Every structure is written in structure tokens, then in C-alpha cells.
C-alpha positions as CSV (number, residue, x, y, z in Angstrom):
1,X,95.8,-0.9,146.1
2,X,92.0,0.1,145.9
3,X,93.1,3.5,144.5
4,X,95.2,1.9,141.8
5,X,92.3,-0.4,140.9
6,X,89.9,2.5,140.7
7,X,92.3,4.4,138.5
8,X,92.7,1.5,136.2
9,X,89.0,1.0,136.0
10,X,88.6,4.7,135.2
11,X,91.0,4.8,132.3
12,X,89.6,1.5,131.1
13,X,86.2,3.3,131.0
14,X,87.7,6.3,129.0
15,X,89.3,3.8,126.6
16,X,86.3,1.7,126.1
17,X,84.3,4.8,125.4
18,X,86.5,5.6,122.5
19,X,86.8,2.2,121.1
20,X,83.2,1.5,121.0
21,X,82.5,4.3,118.7
22,X,85.5,4.0,116.2
23,X,83.7,6.1,113.4
24,X,83.4,9.2,115.4
25,X,86.7,8.8,117.2
26,X,88.4,8.3,114.0
27,X,86.8,11.3,112.5
28,X,87.9,13.4,115.5
29,X,91.5,12.0,115.3
30,X,91.6,12.9,111.6
31,X,90.3,16.4,112.0
32,X,93.1,17.1,114.5
33,X,95.6,15.6,112.2
34,X,94.3,17.8,109.3
35,X,94.6,20.9,111.5
36,X,98.3,20.1,112.3
37,X,99.2,19.0,108.8
38,X,97.5,22.2,107.3
39,X,99.2,24.6,109.8
40,X,102.7,23.1,109.6
41,X,102.6,22.8,105.7
42,X,101.4,26.2,105.2
43,X,103.8,27.8,107.5
44,X,106.7,25.6,106.4
45,X,106.2,26.4,102.7
46,X,106.1,30.1,103.5
47,X,109.3,30.0,105.7
48,X,111.0,27.7,103.2
49,X,110.4,29.8,100.2
50,X,111.3,33.1,101.8
51,X,114.5,31.8,103.6
52,X,115.6,29.8,100.7
53,X,115.3,33.0,98.4
54,X,117.2,34.9,100.9
55,X,120.0,32.4,100.8
56,X,120.1,32.6,97.1
57,X,120.3,36.4,97.1
58,X,123.1,36.2,99.6
59,X,124.9,33.6,97.4
60,X,125.1,36.4,94.6
61,X,128.1,37.9,96.5
62,X,127.0,41.6,96.6
63,X,127.3,43.8,99.6
64,X,124.5,46.2,98.5
65,X,121.3,46.5,96.5
66,X,120.2,49.4,94.5
67,X,116.4,49.3,94.0
68,X,113.9,51.8,92.4
69,X,111.8,53.8,94.8
70,X,108.5,52.1,96.0
71,X,109.7,48.7,94.6
72,X,108.5,45.5,96.1
73,X,111.0,43.6,98.5
74,X,110.2,40.7,96.3
75,X,112.2,41.1,93.1
76,X,109.4,39.5,91.1
77,X,107.2,42.3,91.6
78,X,109.6,45.1,90.8
79,X,109.6,46.7,87.3
80,X,112.6,47.7,85.4
81,X,112.7,51.3,85.9
82,X,116.5,52.1,86.6
83,X,118.5,53.3,83.5
84,X,121.6,51.4,82.6
85,X,123.5,54.8,82.9
86,X,123.1,54.7,86.7
87,X,125.4,51.7,86.7
88,X,128.2,53.9,85.3
89,X,127.8,56.6,88.0
90,X,127.7,54.0,90.7
91,X,131.0,52.5,89.4
92,X,132.8,55.8,89.6
93,X,131.9,56.0,93.4
94,X,134.9,55.6,95.8
95,X,134.7,52.3,97.4
96,X,132.7,50.5,94.6
97,X,134.5,47.4,93.2
98,X,131.9,45.9,91.0
99,X,128.4,46.9,89.7
100,X,126.1,44.3,88.1
101,X,122.8,45.4,86.5
102,X,120.1,42.8,86.5
103,X,116.6,42.7,85.1
104,X,114.2,40.4,86.8
105,X,111.5,38.8,84.8
106,X,108.9,36.2,85.7
107,X,107.9,33.0,83.7
108,X,104.2,33.2,84.7
109,X,103.4,29.7,83.6
110,X,105.7,28.1,86.2
111,X,106.3,31.1,88.4
112,X,110.0,30.9,87.6
113,X,112.1,33.9,88.2
114,X,114.5,34.8,85.4
115,X,117.5,37.1,85.8
116,X,118.8,39.1,82.8
117,X,122.5,39.6,83.6
118,X,125.6,41.1,82.2
119,X,127.7,37.9,82.6
120,X,131.0,39.6,83.1
121,X,129.9,42.0,86.0
122,X,127.6,39.6,87.5
123,X,130.1,36.7,88.0
124,X,132.7,39.3,89.2
125,X,130.5,39.9,92.3
126,X,131.8,36.6,93.7
127,X,133.8,33.6,92.4
128,X,131.4,33.2,89.6
129,X,129.1,30.4,88.6
130,X,130.2,26.9,89.3
131,X,129.4,24.9,86.2
132,X,128.3,21.4,86.5
133,X,127.7,21.0,82.6
134,X,128.5,23.4,79.6
135,X,129.6,26.9,79.9
136,X,128.8,30.7,79.6
137,X,126.5,32.3,77.2
138,X,127.6,31.9,73.5
139,X,124.8,33.9,72.0
140,X,121.9,36.0,72.7
141,X,119.5,33.0,72.8
142,X,121.3,31.1,75.4
143,X,120.1,30.4,79.0
144,X,121.8,29.1,82.2
145,X,119.9,26.7,84.2
146,X,120.6,25.9,87.9
147,X,121.0,22.3,89.0
148,X,117.8,22.1,91.0
149,X,115.6,23.4,88.1
150,X,117.5,21.1,85.5
151,X,116.9,18.1,87.9
152,X,113.2,18.9,88.4
153,X,112.5,19.1,84.8
154,X,115.3,16.7,83.4
155,X,117.0,19.4,81.4
156,X,120.5,18.9,79.6
157,X,122.9,21.2,77.9
158,X,122.1,21.7,74.3
159,X,118.2,21.2,74.8
160,X,115.9,23.8,73.9
161,X,113.8,25.5,76.5
162,X,110.9,28.1,76.1
163,X,111.1,30.9,78.6
164,X,109.1,34.0,78.4
165,X,107.6,32.9,75.2
166,X,111.1,32.9,73.7
167,X,113.2,29.8,72.5
168,X,116.5,29.5,74.3
169,X,119.1,26.9,74.1
170,X,120.6,25.6,77.5
171,X,124.4,26.5,77.3
172,X,125.2,25.6,81.0
173,X,124.0,24.0,84.1
174,X,125.2,25.6,87.3
175,X,125.2,25.0,91.1
176,X,122.1,26.7,92.6
177,X,122.5,29.6,94.9
178,X,123.1,32.7,92.7
179,X,119.7,34.5,92.8
180,X,117.5,33.1,90.2
181,X,117.3,29.6,88.7
182,X,117.5,30.8,85.1
183,X,119.8,33.3,83.6
184,X,119.7,35.0,80.2
185,X,121.7,37.8,78.5
186,X,120.7,41.2,79.8
187,X,120.1,42.7,76.3
188,X,117.8,39.7,75.5
189,X,115.9,40.2,78.6
190,X,115.5,44.0,77.9
191,X,114.3,43.0,74.3
192,X,111.7,40.5,75.6
193,X,110.3,43.0,78.3
194,X,110.6,46.1,76.1
195,X,112.1,48.1,78.9
196,X,114.4,50.0,76.6
197,X,117.8,50.0,78.2
198,X,116.4,49.8,81.8
199,X,117.1,47.3,84.6
200,X,115.4,46.2,87.8
201,X,118.2,46.7,90.2
202,X,122.0,46.9,90.7
203,X,124.0,44.5,92.8
204,X,127.1,46.3,94.3
205,X,130.2,45.0,95.6
206,X,132.3,47.2,97.8
207,X,136.1,47.2,98.3
208,X,135.5,46.7,102.1
209,X,134.0,49.6,103.8
210,X,130.3,48.8,103.0
211,X,128.7,51.5,105.2
212,X,130.7,54.2,103.7
213,X,129.9,53.0,100.1
214,X,126.2,52.9,101.2
215,X,126.3,56.5,102.2
216,X,128.0,57.5,99.0
217,X,125.2,55.7,97.0
218,X,122.4,57.5,99.0
219,X,124.0,60.8,98.2
220,X,124.3,59.9,94.7
221,X,120.7,58.4,94.4
222,X,118.6,60.0,97.1
223,X,115.3,58.8,95.7
224,X,116.2,55.1,95.2
225,X,116.2,52.4,97.9
226,X,119.6,51.2,99.1
227,X,119.9,48.1,101.1
228,X,122.9,46.4,102.6
229,X,122.8,42.7,101.9
230,X,122.5,42.2,105.9
231,X,119.5,44.5,106.1
232,X,117.8,42.9,103.1
233,X,118.3,39.3,104.4
234,X,116.9,40.5,107.9
235,X,113.8,41.8,105.9
236,X,113.5,38.5,103.9
237,X,112.2,36.6,107.0
238,X,108.4,35.6,106.8
239,X,107.9,37.1,110.4
240,X,108.9,40.5,108.9
241,X,106.6,40.4,106.1
242,X,103.3,42.0,107.0
243,X,101.8,40.9,103.7
244,X,102.0,37.2,104.6
245,X,100.5,37.5,108.2
246,X,97.0,37.7,107.1
247,X,97.4,34.6,104.9
248,X,99.2,32.6,107.7
249,X,96.6,33.7,110.2
250,X,93.7,32.6,107.9
251,X,95.1,29.1,107.2
252,X,95.7,28.8,110.9
253,X,92.2,29.9,111.7
254,X,90.7,27.5,109.1
255,X,92.7,24.5,110.5
256,X,91.6,25.4,114.1
257,X,87.9,25.8,113.0
258,X,87.8,22.5,111.1
259,X,89.2,20.6,114.3
260,X,86.7,22.5,116.6
261,X,83.7,21.7,114.7
262,X,84.4,18.1,114.0
263,X,85.3,17.6,117.7
264,X,82.3,19.6,118.8
265,X,80.0,17.6,116.6
266,X,81.3,14.2,117.4
267,X,81.5,14.9,121.2
268,X,77.9,16.5,121.3
269,X,76.6,13.4,119.4
270,X,78.5,10.9,121.8
271,X,77.1,12.9,124.7
272,X,73.4,12.3,123.5
273,X,74.2,8.7,123.0
274,X,75.5,8.2,126.4
275,X,72.7,9.9,128.2
276,X,71.6,6.6,130.0
277,X,75.2,5.8,130.8
278,X,75.9,9.2,132.4
279,X,72.7,8.8,134.4
280,X,74.2,5.6,135.9
281,X,77.4,7.3,136.7
282,X,75.7,10.2,138.4
283,X,73.3,7.7,140.4
284,X,76.6,6.0,141.5
285,X,77.9,9.3,142.9
286,X,80.0,10.8,140.0
287,X,80.2,14.6,140.4
288,X,79.8,17.2,137.7
289,X,83.5,17.8,137.8
290,X,84.3,14.2,137.2
291,X,81.9,14.0,134.2
292,X,83.5,16.9,132.7
293,X,86.9,15.5,133.2
294,X,85.9,12.2,131.9
295,X,84.8,13.7,128.4
296,X,87.7,16.2,128.4
297,X,90.1,13.4,128.9
298,X,88.6,11.2,126.3
299,X,89.0,14.1,123.8
300,X,92.5,14.7,125.0
301,X,93.5,11.1,124.0
302,X,91.9,11.7,120.6
303,X,93.8,15.0,120.2
304,X,97.2,13.3,121.2
305,X,96.6,10.6,118.7
306,X,95.6,13.1,116.1
307,X,98.6,15.2,116.8
308,X,101.0,12.2,116.5
309,X,99.3,11.2,113.3
310,X,99.4,14.9,111.9
311,X,103.2,15.1,112.6
312,X,103.9,11.8,110.8
313,X,101.8,12.9,107.9
314,X,103.6,16.2,107.8
315,X,107.0,14.4,107.7
316,X,105.9,12.1,105.1
317,X,104.3,14.8,102.9
318,X,107.3,16.9,103.2
319,X,109.7,13.9,102.1
320,X,107.5,13.1,99.2
321,X,107.2,16.8,97.9
322,X,111.0,17.1,98.2
323,X,111.5,14.2,96.1
324,X,109.0,15.3,93.5
325,X,109.8,19.1,93.6
326,X,113.3,19.6,94.7
327,X,112.8,23.3,94.2
328,X,110.1,23.4,96.8
329,X,111.7,24.2,100.3
330,X,109.6,23.5,103.3
331,X,111.1,24.8,106.5
332,X,109.2,24.4,109.7
333,X,110.5,26.5,112.6
334,X,110.6,24.6,116.0
335,X,108.3,27.1,117.6
336,X,105.6,26.4,115.1
337,X,105.8,22.7,115.9
338,X,104.9,23.8,119.6
339,X,102.2,26.2,118.3
340,X,100.6,23.5,116.1
341,X,100.5,21.1,119.0
342,X,99.0,23.7,121.4
343,X,96.4,24.9,118.9
344,X,95.4,21.4,118.2
345,X,94.8,20.8,122.1
346,X,93.1,24.1,122.5
347,X,90.7,23.5,119.7
348,X,89.9,19.9,120.7
349,X,89.3,21.0,124.3
350,X,87.1,23.9,123.2
351,X,85.1,21.7,120.9
352,X,84.5,19.2,123.8
353,X,83.9,21.7,126.7
354,X,80.3,22.7,125.9
355,X,79.1,19.1,125.3
356,X,80.9,18.1,128.6
357,X,79.1,20.8,130.5
358,X,75.7,19.7,129.1
359,X,76.4,16.0,130.2
360,X,77.3,17.2,133.7
361,X,74.0,19.1,134.0
362,X,71.9,16.2,133.2
363,X,69.4,15.3,135.9
364,X,70.2,11.7,136.9
365,X,66.5,10.7,136.9
366,X,65.8,12.1,133.5
367,X,69.1,10.6,132.3
368,X,68.2,7.1,133.6
369,X,64.8,7.3,131.8
370,X,66.3,8.4,128.6
371,X,66.0,5.9,125.8
């Protein structure tokens, strides 16, 4: 019973120490929450965008991709350098069912990816577009919009839409999942970009033996990059993109630094304010280990509250962003939830460790005399 009473008194002391300094406790909790939100949202946005783009490419229905040499894995950063005539050569290969030339353009004002397509060959890659309103191109200045872009910007069939500084008329709204969100006639895309009969890539649909078709493409086009769709989708994973790793690490490091510094300053200040109290505890027989444990346990409670607050704020922010920006995909992998929690605990513990050691080293006489 005595042990239980002592434990109750101990945790009451821990809680009271946090409660009597609400401002510093609140700042530490908010700092931990910011760390969690920053890590999860940044990682979630990167994973969401990359994985959502991979699903859209898969939805095109191709088995193989033919890309220019040294082209970026991201279509938006690949120029149109493949001649149209290459498509005719690919179509003559055994095992090739459909070849669809595509020019990829980027609307820089809104970072929208635009596909310039040959409507017939592109739709033959799969079961074609699923129109929710309107229909196919009727002229060179028509644009097809997917439903997510239409819902985000409240677009309707027949409205005018300026894309790439060119005035288009929306001829159809389709179900998303066919690569880009905007589609224009290939000839119009080539005219806008001045590419002179060249395209960014070819989507290829095989008759069944994808590997044999790929080998044939590699012999025909030894200097170009040939991807199977499975291989490309494997590459389109944020963990396989070395260009993104420094950015992710920088954001994670920033979140950890914010939490560490705020907890460190708050704990250090609290230790100075509690010098007299620490002297009393040491005079009553508290050991250095007990004092360090006391401060670290107070910090652990703040960290746990901050983590819960951060997870809740992340969920709310994710919901709000999805409502306002349906095109923004935020996908948070389970292991990053664990990572965010562990990093928050580690940063908080590291921030409190030095002030805790300093408190434990106080001489009880000097501490009791401290005012």
C-alpha cells in the first residue's frame, strides 16, 4: 500500500510540474505536434503524388513504354525528341498490337500535365475513355478533361479553357486514370511546342508476349529506353527515387530540429526555475537517477500529448486538403507513422537529457540557497 501511495505521489508531482507551467508545457507540446505534422504531410504528399501518378500511367492500358535516351522518369521533364516515324516502325514489329504516340506538355501556371494524343490509337490501348459528359475531339482546339480536374475547377462541357496560352473548348469530361488530367490533339500539342512532328514517348500494347515484344523493341531502338509497365511502376515509388531522398531527409531533419530546440529551451528554463525544488528533493534523498527520470518522464508526457495532437492535426489537415483539392493525393505509409512517433520521442528525449543531467548535478546546499 505504501508503495502504491508513493507512486501516486510521484506521478502527481510529475503532473503538477507540467500543470503549473502551462505556457512552456504548451509550447513543447505544440513543437512536438508540428514535428509530427511536418513529417507526415511532406512524406504523405510525396508518396501520394508518386503513387497516384503510377496508377494513372497503369490505367492507360499499355504494356511497354518507349522513351528517349537520358529522359527523366517523370514524363513532365522529358522533351519531345522521338520522330513520329518511329511509331510506324514499332507497329510493324511482331507482337505489337497498338502503338500510341504521346507528347507531354506542362501547364506551368498550375503544374498540370497535358497529353497530346492521337485519339484513335490512344483509346485502343485499353477500353478507351469513360465519358461522364460530352465526347471525343471534334476539332483541333478541343480539350478533354478528367473528372477530378473538372470538379476542382468547376468545369463543364462547352466552356472555354486556356491551356498552354492557347484557348480550348472542353469537349468531354472523362473518368480519371488515363495518365494526364488534360488531353489535346497531338497535332495541336506539336504546334504549340514547336516540336516539328516529334513526340515524348510511345505507349505500346503487345498481343500477349510482352517480354518478346520488348526484346524486339530493344533491337529496333537500341539507343532508346524501353520499360515494361511493371518495371516502370516499380520505379515510380518514392523510396526508389533518389532525387526525393535529400528533400525528405531535409524536411524530417527540420521537424526534429524544431522539436529538439523548443523542448531543450523549455526544459532548461524549467530546470533553472526549479533549482530550489530540486535542492529539496535531493535533501530528502532523491538520487541523480531519480531526478533525471523525473524530468525525462515529464518530457515523455508532453511528447505523447504532442504526438496525439500531431496525428489528429494531420488527419484533419488531410481531410480538409482533400475536400478543397481533390487532385492532391496524400498517402501516409504505416511505417512512416511509426517513424514519426519514434522521431518525436527521440527528439524530445534528446532535448530534455542535458537539462536533466544539469539538474541532477546540482549541489543540494547551493540549490537550497538558490533564489
